[in-house]
C-alpha positions in Angstrom: -159.1 67.0 -124.3 -159.2 67.2 -120.6 -156.9 65.8 -118.0 -158.7 64.6 -114.8 -156.9 64.8 -111.4 -157.7 63.6 -107.9 -160.8 64.9 -106.1 -160.1 68.1 -104.1 -161.5 70.1 -101.2 -161.9 73.9 -100.8 -158.7 75.6 -100.0 -156.5 72.9 -101.6 -153.7 74.2 -103.8 -154.0 73.0 -107.3 -151.3 74.7 -109.5 -149.1 77.8 -109.8 -151.1 80.8 -111.1 -148.3 81.8 -113.4 -148.6 78.5 -115.2 -152.4 77.9 -115.2 -155.5 80.1 -115.6 -158.1 79.8 -112.8 -161.4 78.3 -114.1 -164.8 77.7 -112.5 -164.7 76.4 -109.0 -161.2 77.9 -108.3 -159.7 81.2 -107.1 -156.2 82.6 -106.8 -154.3 83.3 -103.5 -150.6 83.7 -102.9 -149.6 82.9 -106.5 -151.5 79.6 -106.4 -154.8 78.5 -107.9 -156.9 76.9 -105.1 -160.1 74.9 -105.1 -163.2 76.8 -104.1 -165.6 73.8 -104.0 -165.5 70.1 -103.4 -165.2 68.1 -106.7 -162.9 66.8 -109.3 -160.0 69.1 -110.6 -159.3 68.9 -114.3 -157.1 70.7 -116.8 -158.5 72.2 -119.9 -156.0 73.1 -122.7 -156.1 76.5 -124.2 -158.2 77.0 -127.3 -156.3 77.1 -130.6 -157.1 80.7 -131.1 -156.6 81.9 -127.4 -154.1 84.7 -126.9 -153.1 83.3 -123.5 -151.6 79.9 -124.1 -151.9 78.8 -120.4 -154.2 75.8 -119.8 -157.2 76.3 -117.4 -157.5 74.4 -114.1 -161.1 74.0 -112.9 -163.0 72.1 -110.3 -166.2 70.3 -111.3 -168.7 69.6 -108.5 -169.8 66.0 -108.3 -173.0 65.4 -110.2 -172.9 68.7 -112.2 -171.8 69.4 -115.7 -170.0 72.6 -114.9 -168.3 73.8 -111.8 -170.0 76.6 -109.9 -173.5 75.8 -111.0 -174.6 76.0 -107.4 -176.1 72.7 -106.3 -177.5 72.1 -102.9 -175.9 74.1 -100.2 -177.5 73.6 -96.8 -178.4 76.5 -94.5 -178.5 80.1 -95.7 -176.3 81.8 -98.2 -174.0 83.4 -95.7 -174.0 87.1 -95.4 -171.9 89.6 -97.3 -170.8 92.6 -95.4 -168.8 95.1 -97.4 -168.2 92.3 -99.9 -167.0 89.9 -97.2 -168.7 86.6 -96.9 -169.6 85.9 -93.2 -170.9 82.5 -92.0 -174.3 82.4 -90.5 -176.0 79.8 -88.2 -177.1 76.8 -90.3 -174.5 77.3 -93.0 -172.5 74.3 -94.2 -168.8 74.9 -94.1 -165.5 73.1 -95.0 -162.7 73.6 -92.5 -159.1 72.5 -91.9 -158.3 71.2 -88.4 -155.4 73.1 -87.0 -155.1 72.0 -83.4 -156.8 69.6 -81.1 -157.0 69.0 -77.3 -159.2 66.6 -75.3 -162.1 69.1 -75.2 -162.1 70.7 -78.6 -160.7 71.1 -82.1 -159.6 74.4 -83.6 -160.4 74.7 -87.3 -160.0 77.2 -90.1 -163.2 77.7 -92.1 -162.2 78.0 -95.8 -165.6 77.5 -97.5 -169.2 78.6 -96.7 -172.1 76.9 -98.6 -169.7 76.1 -101.5 -168.2 79.6 -101.7 -164.5 80.0 -100.9 -163.7 82.6 -98.1 -161.4 85.4 -99.0 -159.7 84.8 -95.7 -160.2 81.8 -93.3 -162.5 82.2 -90.3 -161.6 80.6 -87.0 -163.9 77.9 -85.7 -164.2 75.5 -82.8 -165.7 72.0 -82.7 -166.4 71.0 -79.1 -166.2 67.3 -78.2 -169.9 67.3 -77.4 -170.7 68.5 -80.9 -168.7 65.9 -82.8 -171.4 63.3 -83.1 -175.0 62.9 -82.1 -174.7 60.3 -79.3 -172.2 58.7 -76.9 -170.1 61.8 -76.5 -169.3 61.4 -72.8 -166.5 58.9 -73.4 -165.5 60.2 -76.8 -161.8 60.7 -77.4 -161.4 63.6 -79.7 -158.2 62.3 -81.1 -160.1 59.3 -82.5 -162.2 61.8 -84.5 -160.0 64.5 -85.9 -156.3 65.1 -86.5 -154.6 68.4 -87.4 -154.5 68.6 -91.2 -157.9 66.9 -91.7 -160.5 68.6 -93.9 -164.0 68.4 -92.3 -167.5 69.3 -93.4 -169.5 70.9 -90.6 -172.4 73.2 -89.8 -172.4 76.5 -88.0 -174.4 76.2 -84.8 -173.4 79.4 -83.0 -171.6 82.6 -83.8 -169.5 82.0 -80.7 -167.1 84.5 -79.2 -163.6 85.8 -79.6 -164.1 85.7 -83.4 -164.5 82.0 -83.4 -167.6 80.2 -84.8 -168.9 77.0 -83.2 -169.2 74.2 -85.6 -171.0 70.8 -85.3 -170.2 67.6 -87.1 -173.0 65.6 -85.4 -175.1 64.9 -88.5 -174.2 61.7 -90.5 -173.2 63.7 -93.6 -170.8 65.8 -91.5 -167.3 65.0 -90.4 -163.9 64.2 -92.0 -164.0 64.4 -95.8 -160.3 64.3 -96.4 -157.4 63.0 -94.3 -153.9 61.8 -95.1 -152.5 58.5 -94.1 -150.1 58.6 -91.2 -148.2 55.7 -92.8 -147.7 57.0 -96.4 -149.1 60.6 -96.5 -151.6 59.7 -99.3 -155.3 60.5 -99.1 -157.2 57.9 -97.2 -160.6 56.4 -98.1 -163.6 56.0 -95.9 -164.0 52.5 -94.5 -166.9 53.0 -92.2 -168.5 55.8 -90.1 -165.6 55.8 -87.6 -162.6 54.6 -89.6 -160.6 55.6 -92.7 -158.2 53.3 -94.5 -154.8 53.8 -96.0 -155.1 52.5 -99.6 -151.5 51.2 -99.8 -151.1 49.6 -96.4 -154.8 48.7 -95.8 -154.3 49.9 -92.2 -157.2 51.7 -90.6 -157.3 54.7 -88.3 -160.1 56.2 -86.2 -162.0 59.3 -87.6 -165.5 60.7 -87.4 -166.1 60.2 -91.1 -168.6 62.2 -93.1 -171.2 60.0 -94.9 -170.7 60.2 -98.6 -173.5 62.1 -100.2 
């Protein structure tokens, strides 16, 4: 028997590591089991003959039978230097928005091509790289809010240890955001709006097209 839970994004805390074993699609940090990929988290009870009686928490990618099978990951495979995964130009990343101002959003890159980063990398999304057109009058605060999880693509290795990230493609943008009214995860309504499921109120975002 398996218990399904809500869909999750990389870096999202799932359970306490002392109570659950990390399964495919997860990793452990700071005594928590975290999601390493985008997908559906589920709990698998311990086998009858298992010495460790803790259930396993795993994350199954959408459209695959088992988490961690790979699947399509755009760009390269990142680069490992001394065992450390480093993002490369063209890599698809997931990142959490940490700060915004009228010109750019600061993000923490937590996942590169479906692989969780041991430590987050700093990234920047400039307002000109948020969408493909009509960027001159774009209000960044109508696109991203701190706490949002975005899917983006590395377009430059940048400077000062920050990678430049673009969300201009249709499939890139916000994949997870919490309602300012209730705090629950919102659902995409259209390419520039997300909706609170309880209040039905909509807020502006640069929404990633569901793929």
